N, C-alpha and C positions, 0 to 999 in steps of 0.2 A: 393470363398477364405475363408478359417476359422482358427480363430487366438486363443489362448489358452495362459493363461500368468502366471506365477506365479513368487511370489517376493523371491529372495533369498539373503540376503543380502542385498547390497548397487543396486544389479543387477536385472534386471528386464529380466526374462527368457522368450522370447515369440517364443510358438512354431506354425509355420506359414504351409498349406498345401493351394494347388492348383496353379495356375499359376498368377505370377507378371509381367504382360501384359496391355495394354493400356488399357483393359476394368475393370482392378481391377486396378489400380496405383492413382486412386484418395483415392478410398476406403483405399489402403493401407495406403496413406499420413495421411489421416485424422486420422486411428486408432493412426497409433504413435504419431500425434501431438494430439492427448487426454491421450499418455499416459506421456508424455513429459510436459503438462500441469498439472497433477496429482504429478507432481514433480518426474520422473522417467528421467533420464539424463544418465545411465550407460544400455545400452540395447545389450541383446544379443540375435539373433536371430538363433531360430534353425529350420535349412532348410530342413532338411530332407526330409517332406512333401512338397517342392516346387519343381514344376513338370517343370516349364517353366521360364524363366527370358529373356523378352525384353528390348530394347533400351529405352521403357518410365517407364519399371519397375526399372533399372537403374536408371534412371532421380528420380524417388520417394526415390530411395535408399539416391543418393545423396542430396536432401533435407534434407531427417530424418537427414543423418551426419551433414552436416551444422548447424541444428537446434540444435545438442547435442555439438556439439563443442564449439559454442559460449556460452554454459554454462557449458563447462570444464567438458564434458561427454564423452562420445563413444558410437560408434556403432559396434560391431565385430558378424558375422555370422559364426554359429559351425554346423556341418554334412551337409554342402552343399554336394548335388549329383554331379557326375561326370559331369554334362552339366551345373547347375549352375557355378560351381568351372570354367571349361575351360572357360567359359562365361566372368566371372570376372577377371579371368587372361588375358584374351585378349584383355579387354577392359581397362585394367590398375587399374584396383579396386583389386586387391590378396590382397591387406594389409588389407581390411575387415576380410579374410578369418583365422579362428584357428582351429585348430586342436583338442585343448584341453579344455575344461569350465578354465574359469579364476579360479587361484590359489585361491585367495582371497572370490572365491565363495561357500559359505554355501552349504553341502547339504540340497537334499530335504526332508525337516518336519524336519529339525534341530533347525528351531528358534520356539518359541510358537508365538501364536496369537498376534498382537498387541493390546496394550488397551489405554486407554486414557491417562494413568500414560505416553505415548509415545508420545504424541500429540506436546510436547513442548521440545526444546531444547536448553539449557541455554549455550552463550559463554559469558565468562568474555574477558571486551577490556582493556579498559586504567585505571588500579589500583588508578591512581592518577588526573585522569579525573572528571568531575563533573560538576554541570551549577550552574550560579547565576542568579535571575530573578527579572526582572525592569519592573517598569509599568511606561516608560514614556508619555502616553498620555492615559487620563484618562475618558473619554467622556461613560455616562451610559445611558441605553435606558428610557423614552425617554426625554433626558435632550434639551432645545433649544441649538442652536449652535451660533445665530446671527450672526455676522460678523466672526466669530473666523477662524484663518488660519488654526490652527490645528500646528502639531508639526513636522519638518521634521526630518526624521529618514533613517539612511543606514542600510543596511542588508549585512554584510561580510561574508567571509566563516566559522565563529564561529559560527553565529550567527542562532535562531530558532525563529519566529514572528510569530503571528497572530493578527488581528485587522479590523481594520474599516480603510481606508485610501483612497487618488487616488498618483497614480503616476504623479503629475501635475509639472510643471518646475515656481520658485519663481515667483510670482506678477499672476501668472492665477488664477482664480475664482474655488476654487476646490470643492466647498461648491456643487455643484450638481452632481459630480463624485464620492463622496466617495463610497466607496462599502467594502464588505470583501475581505482579504486579506490572503496569506500563504505564509512565509518565511524559504528555508530551506538552509542552506550553502552556499548561495549566488545566489539561485534561487527564484525566487519569482512569485506567481500566484495574479492576480486582477481580481476580479467580478466587472464589470462595474455594478451599480446600477438601469438596466434597463430587464424587462421579457425578457427571450429566449435569450440575447445576450450571445454570447460566450465571455470566459475570455483570457484578453491578459497575459503574462508573460513578464518578465523583468530575462537577464541572467549576473551572474558577468563574464566579460570578459578582461582579462588584468587589466587593471586599472580604469575597469567600476565596480561601485558596485551599485546594485540597491537601489534606494531611494525612501521613499514614504512620502507624507504629510498628516498625520496620526491625526484622533481624539482617536484613541483606537487604543492601543496596549500595548499586553502581550509578553514581550522579553525574551528570554534564551538566553546567551555567556557561552561556553566554550565547553566538548567534552562529549561525550556519554560512560557510563561503560560499559552496555551489550548489549546484541542482543540474542533477543531471536527468533527462528525459529519455525513456527508453522504450522501443516497443520494435516488431517482428519489421526485418528488412530481408528479402532474397531469399537465402536458405535457413536464417538465423530465425526460429520461430519462438526461441523462450528463453528464459533470463536465469539460471542458477544463483541462490543466493551466494554462494562463495564467489563466484563471477562478478557478481555486483561490487562486493566486498574489496575485491581485485581493483574493481575500477576506480571505485571512491580511493582507494589508497596511490593510486596511479595519478588522477586528477587532483589532492591535496598534497603531492610531490611530500608524502608523510609516510613512518612506519606504524603509526598510530590515529586514528582517525574514529570519529564517532557517524552514525548514519541512519536517517530516518527514510524510509521507504513507504510511498503508499502506491499501491499497484494491485492491478487485478491478477489475482493467482491460478496459478497452472495445477500446484499442489502442493502443502504444505507436509512436512514432516516434523513431529514434534511431541512433548509428553507434557504432562501438569501437572501436580500436587493432588492425588486425591484422599491424602490425611497429613494433618498439621506438624511442623516439625516439631511445635511445642510440644508436641507428647512425648518428645523423646528425654528420657529423665538423664542419660548418659551417652558419651563418644560411643559408637558402635559400627561395625562394617554391615550392612543389610546387605544377607545374600539374597540370589536367586533361587525359589520363587516369591521370597518374601516381599522383594522390593515392589512387587505387584501391587501390596497393601498399599504403599507410598505414594507410587509414582503410576500414572497412565499412559501409555505410549497408543500412539494411533498406529492400527494394525494395515492402515493403505494412507497414500498420499489422498490428506483430504480439502474439503472448502474450495473445488475448481470453480473458477468464475465467480465468486465471492471477492472482497477488494481486503486488501491485508494492509496493516500500519504496524511496521517496525521500526523500534527503535533496539541498537547494541552497538559493541564497539570493536573496531577488529584493527588486528596489531602482527606486523612482524614479529618473527621470532628471533629474541634479544640475547644475544648471547649464548646461546642452547639453552636457557632457562623455560622453565615451565609456569604455569599459573594454575591455581584455581579456582579461578573466575574465568579463563579465556581458554576455550577447549580447542587442541590443535584440529584442525582440517584433515578430514581423510580424503578428500580428493583437492586440496592444493598446499602443495610445498610449502613450507614455513608459513601457512596463516593462521590464524589464531582467532575466535570469535565468540561473544555470547549476546543472544538474541531474545527478543519477545516477541511476540506478534499476536495485535488483537484482530480478530476477523470482524467485519461489517457485511452488509447486504449490499450486493454492487451499485455501483452508481460511477457512470462517466467524469472522468476528469477533463477539465480544459487543458488546450493543446498549451505551448509555450512557457514561459514566468508563470509558475504560480504561486503564490505567498503561503508559506507553512502555516501562518497562524491562523490565518483566513480559511484554509482547510480542512485544519484541523477541527475548527468551532462549529465549520457546516457540516462537517461529518458527524459529532457527537448530537448535533441539534439534530438529526434523521432517524431514522431506525436505529435500535439497540443493538452493540456488539453482541455477537453470535458466541463468541468463542475468545479465549486466549490461551497458547502455545508458548512454550520454552524450546526455539527450533533447534533442532539436532541431524546430525548425519545418520543414517544408516549405511555403512559399508559391509554390510553382510555379504556372500557370496549367494549369486542367484537368488534369495529373496531379499535382499537388501530396498529400502525403499530409496535410496540416494540424497538427496538433499532437497529443500523446498526450492521452487521455482515459479518465475510469476512469467506473466504474457507483453505487460506493457506498464507505463507508470510513471513516475517520479521518484528519484531519491535526492534528499539533501545530504549534504553533510561536511563536515570540518575538523580539520588537524586537531588532535590533543594539544595544546600549547603547553601544558606540564613538563616540565624535566624528567629525563628517561627512568632516572631514582624512583621515581614517582609514582610510577605507573605500577601494573598489580603482576609484578611477576616476584616468582620465588627466589 
């Protein structure tokens, strides 16, 4: 079986030749899964060259149809020969058949080749929305915590947060359990501070709101004003985390903004706690190599092909001041970032405008998170891993509405 394809507006026109039977059904399904993964959700199958269609082939077509319908897409079959048309009609799938190409499909060669400028699509959401930033828990590495119980925080539907804490009940000793967390719209991921342990998660349900005992928390409340959709175009094959942050600041017209990214991973660069900061009795500088007993750094770019849910803050340098909350980027002059990323098994995203709260609820009701990382940059000569990067996805963002004096600059 052979495939050729061409992009025609929102459609992908796929010419198929050969037999779609048990021998080729899995290859057919895998090929169309890759089309869908690349962001093509409206598929037109030109079947003039399809010489045979069996029940196994129909099952493959059903699987593709279910996948695109879940993404509000479509599958249509054009120019089927009499045998294929009769088979589909007799088995109840004649609704797939079309006599003419869709009226809104551009003619072949009518559009110019996509360039890098087409890689982003910006959608304005709520004009009146915006975010307020607070820092309710302010532990800094590597301060001693003594018997500090932490600050108990709740994370509801309008909250976006990251930091270090533990989902313990009042009265329990949280000091041995403090690890990184990420909270978005009532959904919370927590990474226990132990090597190789899977993250836990808490979901807002009815009257239940996730809570954490926190020693560090950066929290934003409110709504997002912009949605950026990004995908490879022309020579543009991937998107660096800093590049997305720069785009967020440009689109929001602000020098400080919060962002949520949900995207297919090209490669993540990050670290996570493997020992709770609650075990620190006093302030100290932890030297290398002892720091490896407290932090685990990825030795390579990790989780390619999976799905990342990222929350964080991006800001421009303010009057030369530094911040213990925001790390200066090594690759983007004047840019400062603090970002946490939860990793989930891959699933395709709908095209166009998608609602953040709806998509995160759907995400957390699927397979559980695989990992949680504090994203970092690695600018070591030769051996450096660079920055985290993504292939395609969505980025919600909004300017921070606090006065400049309220920002976490020192």
